[in-house]
C-alpha atoms as an extended CHARMM CRD file, in Angstrom:
* protein
*
        88  EXT
         1         1  MET       CA            -70.8350000000      -54.5240000000       11.1580000000  PROA      1               0.0000000000
         2         2  THR       CA            -73.0950000000      -53.2420000000        8.4280000000  PROA      2               0.0000000000
         3         3  LYS       CA            -73.4200000000      -48.7980000000        8.9480000000  PROA      3               0.0000000000
         4         4  LYS       CA            -77.2040000000      -48.0820000000        9.0230000000  PROA      4               0.0000000000
         5         5  THR       CA            -78.3680000000      -45.1760000000        7.0210000000  PROA      5               0.0000000000
         6         6  GLU       CA            -80.6760000000      -42.7000000000        7.8640000000  PROA      6               0.0000000000
         7         7  HSD       CA            -83.2480000000      -42.5750000000        5.3440000000  PROA      7               0.0000000000
         8         8  ILE       CA            -87.3110000000      -41.9250000000        4.8120000000  PROA      8               0.0000000000
         9         9  HSD       CA            -89.0280000000      -45.7050000000        4.9430000000  PROA      9               0.0000000000
        10        10  LYS       CA            -91.4250000000      -46.1180000000        1.8290000000  PROA      10              0.0000000000
        11        11  TYR       CA            -94.2690000000      -48.0920000000        3.5070000000  PROA      11              0.0000000000
        12        12  GLN       CA            -96.1000000000      -51.0720000000        2.0980000000  PROA      12              0.0000000000
        13        13  ARG       CA            -98.9400000000      -52.7300000000        3.6700000000  PROA      13              0.0000000000
        14        14  SER       CA            -98.2910000000      -56.3560000000        4.5390000000  PROA      14              0.0000000000
        15        15  ARG       CA            -99.3290000000      -59.1100000000        7.0510000000  PROA      15              0.0000000000
        16        16  LEU       CA            -97.5480000000      -60.8560000000        9.7350000000  PROA      16              0.0000000000
        17        17  GLY       CA            -99.7620000000      -64.2730000000       10.1050000000  PROA      17              0.0000000000
        18        18  MET       CA           -103.4840000000      -64.6760000000        9.8040000000  PROA      18              0.0000000000
        19        19  ASN       CA           -104.5640000000      -61.3160000000       11.4550000000  PROA      19              0.0000000000
        20        20  TYR       CA           -101.6560000000      -58.7490000000       12.2580000000  PROA      20              0.0000000000
        21        21  THR       CA           -101.2750000000      -55.8520000000        9.7100000000  PROA      21              0.0000000000
        22        22  ILE       CA            -97.3750000000      -54.0380000000        9.3110000000  PROA      22              0.0000000000
        23        23  TYR       CA            -96.3560000000      -51.8360000000        7.5400000000  PROA      23              0.0000000000
        24        24  ARG       CA            -92.6010000000      -52.5380000000        5.9130000000  PROA      24              0.0000000000
        25        25  CYS       CA            -90.0020000000      -50.5750000000        4.5270000000  PROA      25              0.0000000000
        26        26  VAL       CA            -89.5820000000      -51.2660000000        0.7520000000  PROA      26              0.0000000000
        27        27  ILE       CA            -86.3050000000      -50.0650000000       -0.1400000000  PROA      27              0.0000000000
        28        28  PRO       CA            -83.8970000000      -52.6630000000       -0.6890000000  PROA      28              0.0000000000
        29        29  GLY       CA            -81.7180000000      -53.5900000000        2.6920000000  PROA      29              0.0000000000
        30        30  CYS       CA            -83.8760000000      -51.9450000000        5.0270000000  PROA      30              0.0000000000
        31        31  THR       CA            -85.5750000000      -54.2010000000        7.2290000000  PROA      31              0.0000000000
        32        32  HSD       CA            -87.8080000000      -52.2140000000        8.8890000000  PROA      32              0.0000000000
        33        33  TYR       CA            -91.6430000000      -52.4370000000       10.0520000000  PROA      33              0.0000000000
        34        34  ILE       CA            -94.1160000000      -50.8790000000       12.0790000000  PROA      34              0.0000000000
        35        35  ALA       CA            -97.7510000000      -51.7220000000       13.3620000000  PROA      35              0.0000000000
        36        36  LYS       CA           -100.5300000000      -50.7420000000       11.8050000000  PROA      36              0.0000000000
        37        37  LYS       CA           -101.7810000000      -48.8780000000       14.7740000000  PROA      37              0.0000000000
        38        38  LEU       CA            -98.4110000000      -47.1660000000       15.2580000000  PROA      38              0.0000000000
        39        39  VAL       CA            -97.5750000000      -46.0010000000       11.6430000000  PROA      39              0.0000000000
        40        40  ARG       CA           -100.2740000000      -42.6140000000       11.2520000000  PROA      40              0.0000000000
        41        41  GLY       CA            -98.4930000000      -39.4600000000       11.4890000000  PROA      41              0.0000000000
        42        42  ARG       CA            -95.2690000000      -40.9370000000       10.2880000000  PROA      42              0.0000000000
        43        43  ILE       CA            -93.6080000000      -40.1620000000        7.1200000000  PROA      43              0.0000000000
        44        44  SER       CA            -93.3810000000      -41.6790000000        4.0560000000  PROA      44              0.0000000000
        45        45  LEU       CA            -92.4880000000      -41.7990000000        0.6160000000  PROA      45              0.0000000000
        46        46  CYS       CA            -95.1670000000      -41.7010000000       -1.7770000000  PROA      46              0.0000000000
        47        47  HSD       CA            -95.4420000000      -44.9190000000       -4.5870000000  PROA      47              0.0000000000
        48        48  VAL       CA            -96.1580000000      -42.8770000000       -7.2920000000  PROA      48              0.0000000000
        49        49  CYS       CA            -93.9800000000      -39.5010000000       -7.2570000000  PROA      49              0.0000000000
        50        50  ASN       CA            -91.2200000000      -40.7780000000       -4.5190000000  PROA      50              0.0000000000
        51        51  GLU       CA            -91.6490000000      -37.7410000000       -2.5910000000  PROA      51              0.0000000000
        52        52  PRO       CA            -92.3430000000      -37.5970000000        1.6130000000  PROA      52              0.0000000000
        53        53  MET       CA            -95.6360000000      -37.8870000000        2.8790000000  PROA      53              0.0000000000
        54        54  VAL       CA            -97.7380000000      -37.8710000000        6.0460000000  PROA      54              0.0000000000
        55        55  MET       CA            -99.1150000000      -41.2000000000        6.7280000000  PROA      55              0.0000000000
        56        56  ASP       CA           -102.9280000000      -40.4200000000        7.1550000000  PROA      56              0.0000000000
        57        57  ALA       CA           -106.3130000000      -42.1230000000        7.1400000000  PROA      57              0.0000000000
        58        58  PHE       CA           -106.0780000000      -42.0360000000        3.3680000000  PROA      58              0.0000000000
        59        59  ALA       CA           -102.6430000000      -43.4150000000        2.9340000000  PROA      59              0.0000000000
        60        60  LEU       CA           -103.6550000000      -46.1020000000        5.0320000000  PROA      60              0.0000000000
        61        61  ARG       CA           -106.3040000000      -47.5180000000        2.9910000000  PROA      61              0.0000000000
        62        62  ARG       CA           -104.4690000000      -48.4190000000        0.5780000000  PROA      62              0.0000000000
        63        63  VAL       CA           -101.5730000000      -51.1520000000        0.0340000000  PROA      63              0.0000000000
        64        64  ASN       CA            -99.0360000000      -49.1580000000       -1.1190000000  PROA      64              0.0000000000
        65        65  PRO       CA            -99.2340000000      -45.4020000000        0.6020000000  PROA      65              0.0000000000
        66        66  ARG       CA            -99.3370000000      -42.1670000000       -2.4090000000  PROA      66              0.0000000000
        67        67  HSD       CA           -100.5030000000      -38.9850000000       -1.8710000000  PROA      67              0.0000000000
        68        68  ARG       CA           -104.3200000000      -37.7970000000       -2.4750000000  PROA      68              0.0000000000
        69        69  THR       CA           -102.8700000000      -36.0650000000       -5.8170000000  PROA      69              0.0000000000
        70        70  CYS       CA           -101.0270000000      -38.7780000000       -7.0920000000  PROA      70              0.0000000000
        71        71  ILE       CA           -104.3080000000      -40.8050000000       -7.6890000000  PROA      71              0.0000000000
        72        72  LYS       CA           -105.2860000000      -38.7790000000      -10.1650000000  PROA      72              0.0000000000
        73        73  LYS       CA           -102.2330000000      -38.5990000000      -11.7920000000  PROA      73              0.0000000000
        74        74  SER       CA           -101.6880000000      -42.2870000000      -11.9450000000  PROA      74              0.0000000000
        75        75  ASP       CA           -105.6960000000      -42.8970000000      -13.1400000000  PROA      75              0.0000000000
        76        76  THR       CA           -105.0960000000      -40.2510000000      -15.6510000000  PROA      76              0.0000000000
        77        77  PHE       CA           -101.4640000000      -41.8580000000      -16.9860000000  PROA      77              0.0000000000
        78        78  LYS       CA           -103.6010000000      -45.0980000000      -17.0000000000  PROA      78              0.0000000000
        79        79  LYS       CA           -106.1010000000      -44.3040000000      -19.2290000000  PROA      79              0.0000000000
        80        80  LEU       CA           -103.5000000000      -42.7690000000      -21.5040000000  PROA      80              0.0000000000
        81        81  GLN       CA           -102.0440000000      -45.8960000000      -21.3610000000  PROA      81              0.0000000000
        82        82  ASP       CA           -105.0090000000      -47.7540000000      -22.5530000000  PROA      82              0.0000000000
        83        83  VAL       CA           -105.3620000000      -45.4230000000      -25.3000000000  PROA      83              0.0000000000
        84        84  LEU       CA           -101.9190000000      -45.6890000000      -26.9780000000  PROA      84              0.0000000000
        85        85  GLU       CA           -102.0860000000      -49.7700000000      -26.9390000000  PROA      85              0.0000000000
        86        86  LYS       CA           -105.0430000000      -49.6420000000      -28.4790000000  PROA      86              0.0000000000
        87        87  ILE       CA           -103.7910000000      -47.5670000000      -31.3500000000  PROA      87              0.0000000000
        88        88  VAL       CA           -100.2260000000      -49.4810000000      -31.4310000000  PROA      88              0.0000000000
């Protein structure tokens, strides 16, 4: 038997079959998944900053849910990377 450790799930949108959308935990060793209808209001880890967040309507629109503020941070970071690649 394996001992289960308590953790906050890090959800990612996925599909089972053709028309069944789920959110599964992407933490290694975790086999948890939940139907899309039931995930709203749950706590998940942000895919950018790894801080806990509530799965709201904004987060449910993304494959890898994240905070609203992390969207701006990641966009700025992406632009910075593009500029640096052009220089180097």
